[in-house]
C-alpha positions in Angstrom: 55.3 -21.7 -119.9 58.1 -20.1 -117.7 59.6 -21.8 -114.3 57.6 -19.2 -112.3 54.3 -20.0 -113.5 54.9 -23.9 -113.4 56.0 -23.9 -109.8 52.7 -21.7 -108.7 50.8 -24.4 -110.5 52.7 -27.2 -108.8 52.4 -25.2 -105.2 48.5 -25.0 -105.9 48.0 -28.8 -106.6 50.3 -29.8 -103.9 48.1 -27.4 -101.6 44.9 -28.7 -102.7 45.8 -32.2 -102.4 47.1 -31.6 -98.7 43.6 -30.0 -97.6 41.8 -32.3 -99.3 43.7 -35.5 -97.9 43.2 -33.1 -94.4 39.4 -32.9 -94.8 39.0 -36.7 -95.5 41.2 -37.2 -92.2 38.8 -35.0 -90.3 35.7 -36.8 -90.7 36.0 -40.1 -88.9 33.3 -42.9 -88.6 31.5 -42.7 -84.8 31.9 -45.8 -83.1 28.7 -47.8 -83.0 27.0 -47.2 -79.7 26.2 -49.7 -77.0 23.0 -50.1 -75.8 21.4 -52.8 -73.0 18.0 -53.9 -72.9 15.9 -54.8 -69.8 12.5 -56.1 -69.0 11.1 -54.8 -66.0 8.2 -56.6 -64.3 5.3 -54.5 -62.7 3.5 -55.7 -60.2 -0.4 -54.7 -59.4 -3.1 -56.0 -57.3 -4.4 -58.6 -59.8 -2.3 -57.6 -62.8 1.3 -57.9 -64.2 2.7 -55.8 -66.9 6.0 -55.9 -68.7 8.1 -52.8 -69.6 11.2 -52.8 -71.9 13.9 -50.3 -71.0 16.6 -48.9 -72.4 18.7 -46.5 -70.2 15.7 -44.2 -69.0 13.3 -44.9 -71.9 10.8 -47.5 -71.6 8.3 -49.5 -74.1 4.9 -51.0 -73.6 5.1 -53.7 -76.5 7.4 -55.0 -78.7 6.2 -52.5 -81.7 7.1 -49.3 -79.8 10.3 -51.2 -78.8 11.4 -52.3 -82.6 10.1 -48.5 -83.3 12.8 -47.0 -81.3 15.5 -49.4 -82.5 14.7 -48.1 -85.8 16.2 -45.1 -85.1 19.4 -46.4 -83.9 22.4 -46.2 -86.0 23.4 -49.1 -88.2 26.5 -50.8 -86.1 24.6 -50.0 -82.8 24.9 -53.2 -80.3 21.4 -54.0 -78.2 22.4 -56.9 -75.5 19.8 -58.4 -73.6 20.9 -60.5 -70.3 17.5 -61.6 -69.1 18.3 -63.8 -66.6 17.2 -67.2 -66.4 14.2 -66.4 -64.1 10.7 -67.0 -65.9 7.2 -66.4 -65.4 6.1 -68.0 -68.4 4.2 -65.0 -70.2 7.2 -62.2 -70.8 7.3 -60.4 -74.1 10.3 -62.3 -76.9 11.0 -64.5 -74.3 8.2 -66.5 -74.1 7.9 -67.4 -77.9 10.5 -68.9 -79.7 8.9 -67.4 -83.4 8.8 -63.9 -81.5 12.4 -64.1 -80.8 13.1 -65.2 -84.0 11.4 -62.2 -85.9 12.8 -59.7 -83.2 16.3 -60.9 -84.2 15.6 -61.0 -87.9 14.4 -57.2 -87.2 17.6 -56.2 -85.5 19.3 -57.6 -88.1 17.7 -56.1 -91.1 18.2 -52.7 -89.3 21.9 -53.6 -89.0 22.1 -53.7 -85.0 23.9 -56.3 -83.8 21.6 -58.3 -81.2 23.0 -60.5 -78.3 21.0 -62.0 -76.0 22.8 -63.6 -73.3 20.0 -66.1 -72.2 21.4 -67.1 -68.7 22.0 -63.4 -67.3 
């Protein structure tokens, strides 16, 4: 192999390595997304309804909330500061078992659930 061929091969390898490194640097992981959960009370004549809200989206049940949360990326943070006032029949807040299951659900999906119990 002559010197020109060797130099050309080295140059090609250097360019390939630089391209590969530059391509890896261009792919940066997205930062985890933060979400804020709220519990909205709806009072009508003789009934009371609770709706979970995240942004502009509302969920009438824990099941529908979980379905939505299943679409969040691992590493997302869900913060809930429901305050300290209770009526005693709020979903999740009125049952330690339900809350424990909800926390486990979030953990299984890689969602960082932060509960601020006193708001």
